[in-house]
N, CA, C and O atoms as a printed pandas DataFrame, in Angstrom:
     atom_number atom_name residue_name chain_id  residue_number  x_coord  y_coord  z_coord
0              1         N          MET        A               1 -174.528  -15.279  -90.765
1              2        CA          MET        A               1 -173.869  -14.855  -91.947
2              3         C          MET        A               1 -172.901  -13.659  -91.589
3              4         O          MET        A               1 -171.806  -13.505  -92.131
4              5         N          ARG        A               2 -173.412  -12.845  -90.637
5              6        CA          ARG        A               2 -172.581  -11.672  -90.292
6              7         C          ARG        A               2 -171.196  -12.132  -89.711
7              8         O          ARG        A               2 -170.155  -11.536  -89.988
8              9         N          ARG        A               3 -171.243  -13.144  -88.952
9             10        CA          ARG        A               3 -169.994  -13.650  -88.373
10            11         C          ARG        A               3 -169.091  -14.249  -89.419
11            12         O          ARG        A               3 -167.871  -14.194  -89.264
12            13         N          SER        A               4 -169.617  -14.807  -90.454
13            14        CA          SER        A               4 -168.829  -15.417  -91.467
14            15         C          SER        A               4 -168.244  -14.415  -92.439
15            16         O          SER        A               4 -167.286  -14.749  -93.136
16            17         N          ALA        A               5 -168.771  -13.200  -92.523
17            18        CA          ALA        A               5 -168.273  -12.146  -93.414
18            19         C          ALA        A               5 -166.901  -11.766  -93.133
19            20         O          ALA        A               5 -166.113  -11.637  -94.070
20            21         N          PRO        A               6 -166.504  -11.555  -91.817
21            22        CA          PRO        A               6 -165.066  -11.209  -91.565
22            23         C          PRO        A               6 -164.132  -12.378  -91.884
23            24         O          PRO        A               6 -163.018  -12.177  -92.367
24            25         N          ALA        A               7 -164.602  -13.617  -91.608
25            26        CA          ALA        A               7 -163.788  -14.769  -91.877
26            27         C          ALA        A               7 -163.591  -14.905  -93.388
27            28         O          ALA        A               7 -162.502  -15.247  -93.849
28            29         N          LEU        A               8 -164.644  -14.638  -94.149
29            30        CA          LEU        A               8 -164.581  -14.769  -95.657
30            31         C          LEU        A               8 -163.585  -13.708  -96.153
31            32         O          LEU        A               8 -162.789  -13.952  -97.059
32            33         N          ALA        A               9 -163.659  -12.508  -95.522
33            34        CA          ALA        A               9 -162.749  -11.410  -95.972
34            35         C          ALA        A               9 -161.289  -11.757  -95.683
35            36         O          ALA        A               9 -160.406  -11.445  -96.481
36            37         N          LEU        A              10 -161.034  -12.405  -94.539
37            38        CA          LEU        A              10 -159.647  -12.844  -94.212
38            39         C          LEU        A              10 -159.203  -13.971  -95.183
39            40         O          LEU        A              10 -158.055  -14.012  -95.623
40            41         N          LEU        A              11 -160.137  -14.864  -95.494
41            42        CA          LEU        A              11 -159.779  -15.935  -96.414
42            43         C          LEU        A              11 -159.434  -15.410  -97.781
43            44         O          LEU        A              11 -158.465  -15.851  -98.399
44            45         N          LEU        A              12 -160.218  -14.475  -98.254
45            46        CA          LEU        A              12 -159.985  -13.893  -99.560
46            47         C          LEU        A              12 -158.655  -13.060  -99.565
47            48         O          LEU        A              12 -157.918  -13.064 -100.551
48            49         N          ALA        A              13 -158.380  -12.361  -98.453
49            50        CA          ALA        A              13 -157.120  -11.625  -98.394
50            51         C          ALA        A              13 -155.913  -12.533  -98.394
51            52         O          ALA        A              13 -154.866  -12.168  -98.928
52            53         N          ALA        A              14 -156.037  -13.725  -97.798
53            54        CA          ALA        A              14 -154.921  -14.654  -97.770
54            55         C          ALA        A              14 -154.662  -15.201  -99.130
55            56         O          ALA        A              14 -153.535  -15.601  -99.420
56            57         N          CYS        A              15 -155.640  -15.240  -99.974
57            58        CA          CYS        A              15 -155.475  -15.767 -101.346
58            59         C          CYS        A              15 -155.006  -14.716 -102.336
59            60         O          CYS        A              15 -154.624  -15.028 -103.464
60            61         N          ALA        A              16 -155.043  -13.474 -101.897
61            62        CA          ALA        A              16 -154.581  -12.436 -102.793
62            63         C          ALA        A              16 -153.129  -12.561 -103.078
63            64         O          ALA        A              16 -152.389  -13.066 -102.234
64            65         N          THR        A              17 -152.676  -12.131 -104.215
65            66        CA          THR        A              17 -151.264  -12.200 -104.585
66            67         C          THR        A              17 -150.511  -11.227 -103.751
67            68         O          THR        A              17 -150.994  -10.128 -103.478
68            69         N          GLN        A              18 -149.345  -11.605 -103.342
69            70        CA          GLN        A              18 -148.486  -10.754 -102.556
70            71         C          GLN        A              18 -147.612   -9.949 -103.497
71            72         O          GLN        A              18 -147.160  -10.490 -104.506
72            73         N          PRO        A              19 -147.346   -8.636 -103.205
73            74        CA          PRO        A              19 -146.501   -7.891 -104.057
74            75         C          PRO        A              19 -145.043   -8.484 -104.005
75            76         O          PRO        A              19 -144.576   -8.952 -102.966
76            77         N          THR        A              20 -144.402   -8.437 -105.117
77            78        CA          THR        A              20 -143.051   -8.990 -105.217
78            79         C          THR        A              20 -142.119   -7.986 -104.525
79            80         O          THR        A              20 -142.087   -6.821 -104.922
80            81         N          PRO        A              21 -141.368   -8.400 -103.511
81            82        CA          PRO        A              21 -140.436   -7.516 -102.855
82            83         C          PRO        A              21 -139.354   -7.068 -103.807
83            84         O          PRO        A              21 -138.908   -7.823 -104.670
84            85         N          ALA        A              22 -138.955   -5.868 -103.642
85            86        CA          ALA        A              22 -137.847   -5.298 -104.455
86            87         C          ALA        A              22 -136.571   -6.019 -104.176
87            88         O          ALA        A              22 -136.291   -6.288 -103.008
88            89         N          PRO        A              23 -135.748   -6.365 -105.187
89            90        CA          PRO        A              23 -134.521   -7.081 -104.868
90            91         C          PRO        A              23 -133.581   -6.223 -104.032
91            92         O          PRO        A              23 -133.501   -5.005 -104.192
92            93         N          LEU        A              24 -132.884   -6.895 -103.148
93            94        CA          LEU        A              24 -131.964   -6.190 -102.323
94            95         C          LEU        A              24 -130.739   -5.718 -103.169
95            96         O          LEU        A              24 -130.305   -6.417 -104.084
96            97         N          PRO        A              25 -130.208   -4.541 -102.845
97            98        CA          PRO        A              25 -129.080   -4.064 -103.687
98            99         C          PRO        A              25 -127.889   -5.020 -103.455
99           100         O          PRO        A              25 -127.658   -5.530 -102.359
100          101         N          GLN        A              26 -127.200   -5.211 -104.493
101          102        CA          GLN        A              26 -125.994   -6.104 -104.453
102          103         C          GLN        A              26 -124.826   -5.318 -103.844
103          104         O          GLN        A              26 -124.564   -4.162 -104.176
104          105         N          ALA        A              27 -124.151   -6.011 -102.944
105          106        CA          ALA        A              27 -122.967   -5.376 -102.325
106          107         C          ALA        A              27 -121.881   -5.370 -103.396
107          108         O          ALA        A              27 -121.796   -6.297 -104.202
108          109         N          PRO        A              28 -121.049   -4.324 -103.408
109          110        CA          PRO        A              28 -119.988   -4.262 -104.434
110          111         C          PRO        A              28 -119.021   -5.442 -104.146
111          112         O          PRO        A              28 -118.838   -5.891 -103.015
112          113         N          ALA        A              29 -118.450   -5.879 -105.214
113          114        CA          ALA        A              29 -117.421   -6.968 -105.125
114          115         C          ALA        A              29 -116.249   -6.424 -104.315
115          116         O          ALA        A              29 -115.878   -5.264 -104.493
116          117         N          PRO        A              30 -115.648   -7.234 -103.422
117          118        CA          PRO        A              30 -114.520   -6.760 -102.652
118          119         C          PRO        A              30 -113.348   -6.474 -103.528
119          120         O          PRO        A              30 -113.081   -7.186 -104.496
120          121         N          ALA        A              31 -112.652   -5.433 -103.188
121          122        CA          ALA        A              31 -111.482   -5.095 -103.989
122          123         C          ALA        A              31 -110.462   -6.195 -104.025
123          124         O          ALA        A              31 -110.231   -6.834 -102.999
124          125         N          ALA        A              32 -109.854   -6.445 -105.127
125          126        CA          ALA        A              32 -108.836   -7.468 -105.216
126          127         C          ALA        A              32 -107.610   -7.029 -104.427
127          128         O          ALA        A              32 -107.160   -5.890 -104.542
128          129         N          PRO        A              33 -107.089   -7.923 -103.644
129          130        CA          PRO        A              33 -105.900   -7.507 -102.860
130          131         C          PRO        A              33 -104.746   -7.221 -103.813
131          132         O          PRO        A              33 -104.626   -7.815 -104.884
132          133         N          GLN        A              34 -103.895   -6.279 -103.376
133          134        CA          GLN        A              34 -102.725   -5.980 -104.197
134          135         C          GLN        A              34 -101.769   -7.188 -104.114
135          136         O          GLN        A              34 -101.653   -7.847 -103.081
136          137         N          VAL        A              35 -101.130   -7.432 -105.182
137          138        CA          VAL        A              35 -100.192   -8.542 -105.229
138          139         C          VAL        A              35  -98.925   -8.154 -104.493
139          140         O          VAL        A              35  -98.388   -7.069 -104.718
140          141         N          ARG        A              36  -98.445   -9.012 -103.628
141          142        CA          ARG        A              36  -97.247   -8.723 -102.837
142          143         C          ARG        A              36  -96.007   -9.341 -103.407
143          144         O          ARG        A              36  -94.970   -9.361 -102.743
144          145         N          GLY        A              37  -96.075   -9.849 -104.624
145          146        CA          GLY        A              37  -94.918  -10.525 -105.154
146          147         C          GLY        A              37  -94.614  -11.730 -104.304
147          148         O          GLY        A              37  -95.530  -12.365 -103.783
148          149         N          ASN        A              38  -93.415  -12.041 -104.159
149          150        CA          ASN        A              38  -93.050  -13.221 -103.275
150          151         C          ASN        A              38  -92.094  -12.749 -102.131
151          152         O          ASN        A              38  -91.124  -13.431 -101.802
152          153         N          LEU        A              39  -92.399  -11.567 -101.541
153          154        CA          LEU        A              39  -91.543  -11.068 -100.526
154          155         C          LEU        A              39  -91.931  -11.533  -99.096
155          156         O          LEU        A              39  -91.109  -11.474  -98.182
156          157         N          ILE        A              40  -93.140  -11.976  -98.922
157          158        CA          ILE        A              40  -93.598  -12.464  -97.628
158          159         C          ILE        A              40  -92.742  -13.656  -97.219
159          160         O          ILE        A              40  -92.573  -14.609  -97.980
160          161         N          GLY        A              41  -92.204  -13.584  -96.000
161          162        CA          GLY        A              41  -91.365  -14.709  -95.481
162          163         C          GLY        A              41  -89.905  -14.525  -95.752
163          164         O          GLY        A              41  -89.115  -15.332  -95.262
164          165         N          LEU        A              42  -89.475  -13.530  -96.493
165          166        CA          LEU        A              42  -88.037  -13.315  -96.752
166          167         C          LEU        A              42  -87.354  -12.688  -95.525
167          168         O          LEU        A              42  -88.003  -11.984  -94.751
168          169         N          SER        A              43  -86.065  -12.935  -95.346
169          170        CA          SER        A              43  -85.331  -12.284  -94.305
170          171         C          SER        A              43  -84.770  -10.960  -94.761
171          172         O          SER        A              43  -84.834  -10.654  -95.952
172          173         N          ALA        A              44  -84.222  -10.160  -93.862
173          174        CA          ALA        A              44  -83.610   -8.898  -94.224
174          175         C          ALA        A              44  -82.485   -9.096  -95.259
175          176         O          ALA        A              44  -82.387   -8.337  -96.223
176          177         N          GLY        A              45  -81.645  -10.112  -95.054
177          178        CA          GLY        A              45  -80.597  -10.421  -95.970
178          179         C          GLY        A              45  -81.089  -10.798  -97.376
179          180         O          GLY        A              45  -80.435  -10.437  -98.355
180          181         N          GLU        A              46  -82.168  -11.479  -97.503
181          182        CA          GLU        A              46  -82.700  -11.816  -98.760
182          183         C          GLU        A              46  -83.301  -10.619  -99.455
183          184         O          GLU        A              46  -83.233  -10.518 -100.680
184          185         N          LEU        A              47  -83.901   -9.690  -98.685
185          186        CA          LEU        A              47  -84.387   -8.447  -99.283
186          187         C          LEU        A              47  -83.211   -7.610  -99.830
187          188         O          LEU        A              47  -83.307   -7.033 -100.913
188          189         N          ILE        A              48  -82.140   -7.552  -99.093
189          190        CA          ILE        A              48  -80.991   -6.785  -99.493
190          191         C          ILE        A              48  -80.332   -7.379 -100.733
191          192         O          ILE        A              48  -79.792   -6.655 -101.569
192          193         N          GLN        A              49  -80.383   -8.712 -100.844
193          194        CA          GLN        A              49  -79.844   -9.358 -102.090
194          195         C          GLN        A              49  -80.725   -8.953 -103.253
195          196         O          GLN        A              49  -80.204   -8.802 -104.358
196          197         N          ARG        A              50  -81.979   -8.772 -103.087
197          198        CA          ARG        A              50  -82.913   -8.394 -104.198
198          199         C          ARG        A              50  -82.819   -6.890 -104.550
199          200         O          ARG        A              50  -82.735   -6.522 -105.722
200          201         N          PHE        A              51  -82.835   -6.038 -103.516
201          202        CA          PHE        A              51  -83.015   -4.609 -103.808
202          203         C          PHE        A              51  -81.784   -3.808 -103.474
203          204         O          PHE        A              51  -81.761   -2.616 -103.784
204          205         N          GLY        A              52  -80.778   -4.356 -102.879
205          206        CA          GLY        A              52  -79.616   -3.560 -102.460
206          207         C          GLY        A              52  -79.801   -3.034 -101.078
207          208         O          GLY        A              52  -80.746   -3.437 -100.400
208          209         N          GLN        A              53  -78.951   -2.157 -100.623
209          210        CA          GLN        A              53  -79.094   -1.546  -99.287
210          211         C          GLN        A              53  -80.354   -0.725  -99.144
211          212         O          GLN        A              53  -80.713    0.038 -100.041
212          213         N          PRO        A              54  -81.027   -0.883  -98.011
213          214        CA          PRO        A              54  -82.239   -0.079  -97.794
214          215         C          PRO        A              54  -81.881    1.355  -97.650
215          216         O          PRO        A              54  -80.793    1.685  -97.179
216          217         N          ALA        A              55  -82.819    2.261  -98.067
217          218        CA          ALA        A              55  -82.633    3.655  -97.850
218          219         C          ALA        A              55  -82.914    4.036  -96.391
219          220         O          ALA        A              55  -82.400    5.041  -95.900
220          221         N          LEU        A              56  -83.723    3.240  -95.709
221          222        CA          LEU        A              56  -84.054    3.493  -94.315
222          223         C          LEU        A              56  -84.256    2.181  -93.618
223          224         O          LEU        A              56  -84.823    1.240  -94.175
224          225         N          GLN        A              57  -83.789    2.124  -92.399
225          226        CA          GLN        A              57  -83.901    0.965  -91.561
226          227         C          GLN        A              57  -84.339    1.430  -90.191
227          228         O          GLN        A              57  -83.618    2.195  -89.550
228          229         N          VAL        A              58  -85.517    0.988  -89.707
229          230        CA          VAL        A              58  -86.065    1.443  -88.447
230          231         C          VAL        A              58  -86.429    0.266  -87.637
231          232         O          VAL        A              58  -87.180   -0.599  -88.086
232          233         N          ARG        A              59  -85.891    0.205  -86.396
233          234        CA          ARG        A              59  -86.241   -0.868  -85.454
234          235         C          ARG        A              59  -87.255   -0.329  -84.415
235          236         O          ARG        A              59  -86.992    0.671  -83.748
236          237         N          GLU        A              60  -88.362   -0.976  -84.294
237          238        CA          GLU        A              60  -89.344   -0.613  -83.297
238          239         C          GLU        A              60  -89.652   -1.872  -82.439
239          240         O          GLU        A              60  -90.319   -2.798  -82.901
240          241         N          GLY        A              61  -89.163   -1.883  -81.217
241          242        CA          GLY        A              61  -89.367   -3.057  -80.383
242          243         C          GLY        A              61  -88.635   -4.213  -81.010
243          244         O          GLY        A              61  -87.429   -4.152  -81.249
244          245         N          ARG        A              62  -89.403   -5.303  -81.283
245          246        CA          ARG        A              62  -88.787   -6.480  -81.895
246          247         C          ARG        A              62  -88.979   -6.503  -83.392
247          248         O          ARG        A              62  -88.507   -7.429  -84.052
248          249         N          SER        A              63  -89.662   -5.505  -83.957
249          250        CA          SER        A              63  -89.910   -5.471  -85.384
250          251         C          SER        A              63  -88.853   -4.634  -86.122
251          252         O          SER        A              63  -88.150   -3.830  -85.509
252          253         N          LEU        A              64  -88.754   -4.831  -87.428
253          254        CA          LEU        A              64  -87.818   -4.124  -88.233
254          255         C          LEU        A              64  -88.548   -3.654  -89.548
255          256         O          LEU        A              64  -89.247   -4.429  -90.201
256          257         N          LYS        A              65  -88.349   -2.373  -89.889
257          258        CA          LYS        A              65  -88.862   -1.850  -91.158
258          259         C          LYS        A              65  -87.701   -1.529  -92.046
259          260         O          LYS        A              65  -86.782   -0.810  -91.652
260          261         N          LEU        A              66  -87.738   -2.065  -93.257
261          262        CA          LEU        A              66  -86.733   -1.722  -94.273
262          263         C          LEU        A              66  -87.457   -1.053  -95.406
263          264         O          LEU        A              66  -88.478   -1.530  -95.902
264          265         N          GLN        A              67  -86.871    0.121  -95.819
265          266        CA          GLN        A              67  -87.522    0.924  -96.891
266          267         C          GLN        A              67  -86.539    0.950  -98.061
267          268         O          GLN        A              67  -85.357    1.254  -97.902
268          269         N          PHE        A              68  -87.059    0.627  -99.222
269          270        CA          PHE        A              68  -86.336    0.682 -100.488
270          271         C          PHE        A              68  -86.983    1.746 -101.364
271          272         O          PHE        A              68  -88.206    1.768 -101.509
272          273         N          ARG        A              69  -86.177    2.628 -101.951
273          274        CA          ARG        A              69  -86.732    3.710 -102.794
274          275         C          ARG        A              69  -86.151    3.637 -104.178
275          276         O          ARG        A              69  -84.993    3.268 -104.372
276          277         N          GLY        A              70  -86.978    3.998 -105.139
277          278        CA          GLY        A              70  -86.542    4.156 -106.522
278          279         C          GLY        A              70  -87.228    5.366 -107.087
279          280         O          GLY        A              70  -87.986    6.048 -106.396
280          281         N          ARG        A              71  -86.952    5.643 -108.393
281          282        CA          ARG        A              71  -87.674    6.839 -108.986
282          283         C          ARG        A              71  -89.167    6.513 -109.105
283          284         O          ARG        A              71  -89.977    7.435 -109.018
284          285         N          ALA        A              72  -89.567    5.274 -109.295
285          286        CA          ALA        A              72  -90.968    4.918 -109.524
286          287         C          ALA        A              72  -91.766    4.802 -108.238
287          288         O          ALA        A              72  -92.961    5.095 -108.234
288          289         N          CYS        A              73  -91.163    4.399 -107.186
289          290        CA          CYS        A              73  -91.964    4.070 -105.928
290          291         C          CYS        A              73  -91.131    3.877 -104.681
291          292         O          CYS        A              73  -89.901    3.895 -104.713
292          293         N          VAL        A              74  -91.835    3.694 -103.589
293          294        CA          VAL        A              74  -91.195    3.415 -102.312
294          295         C          VAL        A              74  -91.812    2.138 -101.796
295          296         O          VAL        A              74  -93.035    1.998 -101.794
296          297         N          LEU        A              75  -90.974    1.185 -101.349
297          298        CA          LEU        A              75  -91.461   -0.058 -100.794
298          299         C          LEU        A              75  -90.987   -0.206  -99.329
299          300         O          LEU        A              75  -89.792   -0.149  -99.038
300          301         N          ASP        A              76  -91.951   -0.396  -98.432
301          302        CA          ASP        A              76  -91.682   -0.651  -97.061
302          303         C          ASP        A              76  -91.973   -2.153  -96.780
303          304         O          ASP        A              76  -93.042   -2.681  -97.085
304          305         N          ALA        A              77  -90.957   -2.794  -96.184
305          306        CA          ALA        A              77  -91.131   -4.184  -95.768
306          307         C          ALA        A              77  -91.033   -4.287  -94.273
307          308         O          ALA        A              77  -90.051   -3.852  -93.671
308          309         N          PHE        A              78  -92.073   -4.875  -93.657
309          310        CA          PHE        A              78  -92.112   -4.982  -92.202
310          311         C          PHE        A              78  -91.775   -6.425  -91.785
311          312         O          PHE        A              78  -92.462   -7.372  -92.169
312          313         N          LEU        A              79  -90.762   -6.561  -91.036
313          314        CA          LEU        A              79  -90.257   -7.848  -90.645
314          315         C          LEU        A              79  -90.525   -8.115  -89.141
315          316         O          LEU        A              79  -90.385   -7.194  -88.337
316          317         N          TYR        A              80  -90.887   -9.290  -88.762
317          318        CA          TYR        A              80  -91.150   -9.679  -87.378
318          319         C          TYR        A              80  -90.411  -10.958  -87.069
319          320         O          TYR        A              80  -90.183  -11.779  -87.958
320          321         N          PRO        A              81  -90.027  -11.138  -85.784
321          322        CA          PRO        A              81  -89.377  -12.417  -85.455
322          323         C          PRO        A              81  -90.401  -13.521  -85.460
323          324         O          PRO        A              81  -91.601  -13.251  -85.416
324          325         N          PRO        A              82  -89.955  -14.761  -85.513
325          326        CA          PRO        A              82  -90.907  -15.914  -85.453
326          327         C          PRO        A              82  -91.745  -15.920  -84.208
327          328         O          PRO        A              82  -91.268  -15.530  -83.142
328          329         N          LEU        A              83  -92.950  -16.340  -84.308
329          330        CA          LEU        A              83  -93.796  -16.445  -83.095
330          331         C          LEU        A              83  -93.291  -17.494  -82.121
331          332         O          LEU        A              83  -93.449  -17.320  -80.913
332          333         N          VAL        A              84  -92.694  -18.567  -82.595
333          334        CA          VAL        A              84  -92.240  -19.594  -81.753
334          335         C          VAL        A              84  -90.779  -19.882  -82.078
335          336         O          VAL        A              84  -90.414  -19.979  -83.250
336          337         N          GLY        A              85  -89.962  -20.016  -81.077
337          338        CA          GLY        A              85  -88.518  -20.397  -81.310
338          339         C          GLY        A              85  -87.733  -19.182  -81.729
339          340         O          GLY        A              85  -88.174  -18.036  -81.644
340          341         N          MET        A              86  -86.516  -19.512  -82.197
341          342        CA          MET        A              86  -85.552  -18.474  -82.602
342          343         C          MET        A              86  -85.434  -18.432  -84.106
343          344         O          MET        A              86  -85.878  -19.358  -84.785
344          345         N          GLY        A              87  -84.842  -17.370  -84.649
345          346        CA          GLY        A              87  -84.653  -17.242  -86.034
346          347         C          GLY        A              87  -84.713  -15.754  -86.414
347          348         O          GLY        A              87  -85.099  -14.895  -85.623
348          349         N          PRO        A              88  -84.313  -15.500  -87.656
349          350        CA          PRO        A              88  -84.328  -14.085  -88.057
350          351         C          PRO        A              88  -85.713  -13.564  -88.278
351          352         O          PRO        A              88  -86.667  -14.324  -88.438
352          353         N          GLU        A              89  -85.817  -12.227  -88.285
353          354        CA          GLU        A              89  -87.093  -11.591  -88.639
354          355         C          GLU        A              89  -87.419  -11.969  -90.088
355          356         O          GLU        A              89  -86.532  -12.136  -90.925
356          357         N          ARG        A              90  -88.667  -12.093  -90.342
357          358        CA          ARG        A              90  -89.183  -12.368  -91.667
358          359         C          ARG        A              90  -90.188  -11.343  -92.073
359          360         O          ARG        A              90  -90.871  -10.771  -91.223
360          361         N          VAL        A              91  -90.303  -11.083  -93.407
361          362        CA          VAL        A              91  -91.291  -10.153  -93.915
362          363         C          VAL        A              91  -92.725  -10.704  -93.619
363          364         O          VAL        A              91  -93.072  -11.828  -93.983
364          365         N          ALA        A              92  -93.498   -9.883  -92.968
365          366        CA          ALA        A              92  -94.897  -10.229  -92.687
366          367         C          ALA        A              92  -95.850   -9.288  -93.419
367          368         O          ALA        A              92  -97.014   -9.644  -93.606
368          369         N          HIS        A              93  -95.408   -8.105  -93.841
369          370        CA          HIS        A              93  -96.248   -7.145  -94.593
370          371         C          HIS        A              93  -95.380   -6.274  -95.504
371          372         O          HIS        A              93  -94.235   -5.941  -95.200
372          373         N          VAL        A              94  -95.970   -5.939  -96.597
373          374        CA          VAL        A              94  -95.279   -5.107  -97.604
374          375         C          VAL        A              94  -96.245   -4.009  -97.995
375          376         O          VAL        A              94  -97.420   -4.265  -98.258
376          377         N          ASP        A              95  -95.730   -2.746  -98.032
377          378        CA          ASP        A              95  -96.540   -1.600  -98.394
378          379         C          ASP        A              95  -95.752   -0.859  -99.519
379          380         O          ASP        A              95  -94.537   -0.688  -99.413
380          381         N          THR        A              96  -96.430   -0.441 -100.550
381          382        CA          THR        A              96  -95.827    0.291 -101.637
382          383         C          THR        A              96  -96.586    1.567 -101.872
383          384         O          THR        A              96  -97.798    1.613 -101.662
384          385         N          ARG        A              97  -95.902    2.606 -102.303
385          386        CA          ARG        A              97  -96.518    3.885 -102.647
386          387         C          ARG        A              97  -95.694    4.648 -103.562
387          388         O          ARG        A              97  -94.502    4.376 -103.701
388          389         N          LEU        A              98  -96.295    5.641 -104.231
389          390        CA          LEU        A              98  -95.531    6.576 -105.072
390          391         C          LEU        A              98  -94.824    7.532 -104.152
391          392         O          LEU        A              98  -95.108    7.594 -102.956
392          393         N          SER        A              99  -93.887    8.288 -104.727
393          394        CA          SER        A              99  -93.176    9.245 -103.940
394          395         C          SER        A              99  -94.129   10.346 -103.411
395          396         O          SER        A              99  -93.833   11.004 -102.413
396          397         N          SER        A             100  -95.276   10.532 -104.098
397          398        CA          SER        A             100  -96.302   11.475 -103.618
398          399         C          SER        A             100  -97.027   10.974 -102.430
399          400         O          SER        A             100  -97.710   11.750 -101.762
400          401         N          GLY        A             101  -96.914    9.664 -102.116
401          402        CA          GLY        A             101  -97.665    9.075 -100.990
402          403         C          GLY        A             101  -98.871    8.275 -101.441
403          404         O          GLY        A             101  -99.436    7.547 -100.624
404          405         N          ALA        A             102  -99.312    8.368 -102.726
405          406        CA          ALA        A             102 -100.443    7.612 -103.172
406          407         C          ALA        A             102 -100.074    6.121 -103.338
407          408         O          ALA        A             102  -98.957    5.773 -103.722
408          409         N          ASP        A             103 -101.045    5.276 -103.035
409          410        CA          ASP        A             103 -100.805    3.828 -103.170
410          411         C          ASP        A             103 -100.500    3.481 -104.625
411          412         O          ASP        A             103 -100.968    4.133 -105.558
412          413         N          THR        A             104  -99.712    2.448 -104.778
413          414        CA          THR        A             104  -99.373    1.933 -106.105
414          415         C          THR        A             104  -99.387    0.403 -106.039
415          416         O          THR        A             104  -99.329   -0.197 -104.966
416          417         N          ASP        A             105  -99.466   -0.202 -107.223
417          418        CA          ASP        A             105  -99.478   -1.640 -107.348
418          419         C          ASP        A             105  -98.146   -2.226 -106.821
419          420         O          ASP        A             105  -97.062   -1.820 -107.240
420          421         N          GLN        A             106  -98.265   -3.161 -105.920
421          422        CA          GLN        A             106  -97.082   -3.689 -105.288
422          423         C          GLN        A             106  -96.161   -4.445 -106.274
423          424         O          GLN        A             106  -94.945   -4.256 -106.256
424          425         N          LEU        A             107  -96.731   -5.274 -107.106
425          426        CA          LEU        A             107  -95.917   -6.009 -108.016
426          427         C          LEU        A             107  -95.192   -5.134 -109.002
427          428         O          LEU        A             107  -94.038   -5.393 -109.344
428          429         N          ALA        A             108  -95.851   -4.114 -109.455
429          430        CA          ALA        A             108  -95.216   -3.136 -110.362
430          431         C          ALA        A             108  -94.039   -2.429 -109.670
431          432         O          ALA        A             108  -92.987   -2.207 -110.269
432          433         N          CYS        A             109  -94.253   -2.081 -108.384
433          434        CA          CYS        A             109  -93.138   -1.426 -107.650
434          435         C          CYS        A             109  -92.006   -2.361 -107.463
435          436         O          CYS        A             109  -90.849   -1.984 -107.650
436          437         N          ILE        A             110  -92.312   -3.616 -107.086
437          438        CA          ILE        A             110  -91.262   -4.631 -106.916
438          439         C          ILE        A             110  -90.423   -4.735 -108.232
439          440         O          ILE        A             110  -89.193   -4.760 -108.198
440          441         N          ARG        A             111  -91.111   -4.792 -109.345
441          442        CA          ARG        A             111  -90.399   -4.867 -110.604
442          443         C          ARG        A             111  -89.593   -3.671 -110.904
443          444         O          ARG        A             111  -88.465   -3.777 -111.383
444          445         N          ALA        A             112  -90.177   -2.456 -110.617
445          446        CA          ALA        A             112  -89.468   -1.234 -110.809
446          447         C          ALA        A             112  -88.173   -1.107 -110.001
447          448         O          ALA        A             112  -87.182   -0.525 -110.441
448          449         N          LEU        A             113  -88.235   -1.683 -108.797
449          450        CA          LEU        A             113  -86.994   -1.616 -107.950
450          451         C          LEU        A             113  -86.021   -2.750 -108.294
451          452         O          LEU        A             113  -84.952   -2.853 -107.693
452          453         N          GLY        A             114  -86.394   -3.606 -109.269
453          454        CA          GLY        A             114  -85.503   -4.642 -109.699
454          455         C          GLY        A             114  -85.595   -5.927 -108.887
455          456         O          GLY        A             114  -84.704   -6.774 -108.958
456          457         N          GLY        A             115  -86.654   -6.074 -108.126
457          458        CA          GLY        A             115  -86.726   -7.253 -107.283
458          459         C          GLY        A             115  -87.565   -8.396 -107.808
459          460         O          GLY        A             115  -87.810   -9.363 -107.087
460          461         N          ALA        A             116  -88.010   -8.304 -109.048
461          462        CA          ALA        A             116  -88.776   -9.395 -109.579
462          463         C          ALA        A             116  -88.063  -10.101 -110.687
463          464         O          ALA        A             116  -88.590  -11.061 -111.248
């Protein structure tokens, strides 16, 4: 009987209810990406047709940055040549900010600059 006492204790412990684990904290929902309007893929000429002459034009290597400014915001468009073949640089990334440097909604900036 002495030998069966530890086995009986283990058997009873296995039948005991397990504590419910605490729920894992939920990860915050990812931030919604800012809307880029429909500028991705445009050429420099197409941007100029929409916004007028850029306030700043910077060439770095094979890339081109065009900056358009208004009272409401600043828009930087980054253009790169095609990965394959020939052709004009096209917008691959757009960044918008207030004149203070704080981020702002891209679609609102595009509209404020008259490009929507």
